N, C-alpha and C positions, 0 to 999 in steps of 0.2 A: 247552527254551529256547525249543523252536519255538512251544508252546504262548504264552509271552509274547511271544512276536515277533507271531505271530498277535493277540493281542491289541492290543498296542500300533499294529498296520497297520489294525486296523479299529476303534479309541477313537475316538469325538470329544471326550467331555468329561472331564477331571482334575477333581477335587477336590484343593485343595492345604490339608493339614492344619497349624497352622501357620505359614501363608503371613505373611512380615513386609513393612511399607513400606518397613524399610530397604535399600537397594540392597547393601549390605554384607553384607547375611547371607545364607547358601547358600537359602534358601527363594526368596528374593526371583529370584536370578539362575537357576534352576532354572525356577522356573513362567514366567519372561521366553523363554526359551530355548525351555519346550514352545508357549507362547503363538504365538513368530514361525513351530515349526511347524507351526502350524494347528489346535493344538488348542484347545477352549474351553475356559478357567481357570476354578473356582470358588475362590475364595480363602476360607478356614474359618479364621477366629482372631474370638474374642469382643473382643478387645482394637483391633481394625478396622472401618472402615467402607467403606474402598473400596484398593485394590490395584489397581495394574497394569489402573486404568481398570475394575474390575470391580467388583461390589458387595460386601462382603464377608460372610458367615454366621457366627455365633453358634458351629453345630456343624454336622454332617452333619443331622441332623435338620428342620432348618429350611431345606434346600434344596429346592426344590419338583419341580426337572426331575432325569430319571433322572443318574446319573454310573456310569460305563464303569471307570474309574479311579479308587482313593483314594490318594495320594501322603504319606504320613505324615513330617511335621519335628517329632516330639514325641519327647518323651523315653519310652526303652522302658517304663514304670508308667503311662502312659495310652496303651497302645496298645491294650488288653482292651477299654475303651470305644468307643475309635474304629472297629475290628473288628466289635464287637456292632452300632453304626451301619452300617455300611459293609453287613453283613450285610441289616438291614431296608431299608436303599437296595437291594439288588440289586447290588449292583458286581460286576464281571466280576474285577478283579484289585487284591490290596491290596500296594502300596509301600512297604516299611520301608525308610527312609534310609540311607545311611552311618553307622555309630553306633547303629541300631533294629533292636532283636533281641529278639521277644516268644516263643519255642514255642509255648505255650501257646494262644496266640490265635492263632498260624498255625495249628495242628492243629482251632481251631476255624472258621479262616475257612474252611480245605480241606475238612471235615465238612459246611459248606453249599455246598461246592460251586464257592467262589474261588480263584483262584492267588494265590498269594502269593511275593513276594520279600524278602528280609531281607537288611541290611547291603549295599545296591548304590545307586548313584547310577541314578536312570533319565537322567538329562541325561546320563552317558557311556555306556549302555547304548546311548539311541538315536540316537545318534553314531553309536557301532562296525557296532550293525546297519543303520542307513542307509548305509556306507559297504560294506556288505559285496552 
């Protein structure tokens, strides 16, 4: 967990894959919290134009700037293609939200030197680590 804490402390940019404009969706609440915590949020969703005042991209490959963390709010079957894009982008951490698990994709990311968190909420962990 110390590597994760270091990345959360030093990260500036988080791509939120599956971010929705719908306030009742977990992705929206988590991204809103992360933005308030000082991170630059990059929404990634082909069905949105803008979320939380930020331009939305159809996929990670369309994002021109560097990404520190890829936060995934998609079903597990979509994770492998997202991980491959995260590897191409040079992300430092892939975070699969609660209920999102894909062991093979996680191993692929780790083999590429990317830290992985699965089936956990970045908001809950960030809050807990901030209190330590």
